[in-house]
N, C-alpha and C positions, 0 to 999 in steps of 0.2 A: 718915340719920345715919351719918356716916363715923367709923370708929374706927381710929386709927393703931397700936393695940396688939394687936388681935384680928382674925382673919378667920374668919368662920363660913360654912361651905359645905355644901350638900347635893349629893351625888354619887349618880347613879342608874344601876345596871346594869339595862337594860330587856331582858327575855328573853321569847322566844316559842318554845316547844319547844326546838329546838337552835340557835336564832339569837339574836344580840345586836344591839341597835340602837346605832349610833355616829353621832355628829354632828360636823360641822365648823362652827365659828363664824365669823361675819364678822370682818373684820380688827379687831384690838384686844382680843379676848377673852383675857385673861391675857397678851397679847402673844405668844401661842404659835400656830404653825401646826399642822395635823395633826388627827387624830381624837381626840375626847373622848367620855367618857360624858356624857350630859346632866347639867349642873351649873349652879349659880349661888350667889351669896352670899345669905344669909338677909336678909330685910328686917328693919328694927328691930322687935323684939318678936315676930317671926314664929316659930312653932314649926317644928322641922325637918320634921314630918309634913306640915304645911300647905305648906311650901316645896317638898317633893317633888311634891305634887299640882300646885302652881302651875307648877313647872318643866316637868312633863310636858305640861300644857295649853299654856303659852306657847311652849315650844320645839319640840314635836313634835305638838301637838294630840291628845294622848292623855288621855281623861277617865275611862275605865273600866279601871282596873288595880288589882290587889291589890299593896299595898306592904308591905315588911318591912324594918325597920332591922336590919342585920347587923353593923355595927361603927361605933365612933366612934374616929377617928384623931386624934392630937394631936402636933404638931411645930412647930418654928419654920420658917417659909417663907423663900423667897428674899428677900422684902421685909422680913425681920426681924420680922414679926408672928407672934404665936402663932396657929397654924391649928387649928381644931377642925372636922373633916370628918365629916359624918354620911353613912355609906355605906348606901344602900338597894338592895334588889332590887325590881323592878317586873315584874309579870306581866300585860300587857294581854290583853284578849280577842281582839284582832285585830292584824294587822301593818300596818294602815292608819295612815299618818302624813302630816302635812304640816308643812312648816317654818315656824317663826315668824320674826319680823323679824330676830332676832339669829343665826339659823342659816342657813348658806349651803348645807349639804348634810346629808341624813340617809339612812343606808343600813343595811339589815339584812345581817349577815354570819353565816354558819355559824360556830359557835364554834371548830370545828377548822380554819377557813380565815380567821382574823382577819388584818388587816394586820400587818406586822412592827412591833416595838416602836418602830423609828425613824420609822414613819409616824404614830405617836401623839404628841400634845402632851406636854410635861413628861417627855420621855425614856422614854415607854412606861408612865407611871404608871397611866393608865386601863386599859391592857391587864393590868397586874399585878393591879389591884384586881378586874377582871372575872374573871380566871382564879382568883384566890384565893377569891372568894365564889360565883361563878356556877356553876362546874363541878359542885360538890357539890349545890348547890341546884337546878340545872336538871334533875337526874335525877328521874324520877317517884318519888313516895313509894311505899315498899314496901306491898304489899297486906297487909292483916291477915287 
């Protein structure tokens, strides 16, 4: 079910210790080249948590990960629809991934050695989201 007024997206920063997983989508994903955080539109009536699990499984074959919703973003996108973006952190047990049919490449990067913003889709948006949420969350929890 297509909606011309709203765009609902789940966006996932996948972290394993000091590394982040980035993907490149096959031609046509948002019409953008470059690195992305795994993401996709929500299916009709799909809960964002379920979308995050689906995206991890379908795009990079990750089934065992702890997920945490960290922010909901709202803005008018380039296509003039209202965007509601559900930003998640995912912590998989392993770094083993395999690409799904819509993903042309998936690669782990050390967080301090990420590609430049120009190498990301949407003018570096994924990198800014990753740095905004992941750096603080990637640190081990303080011991009590």
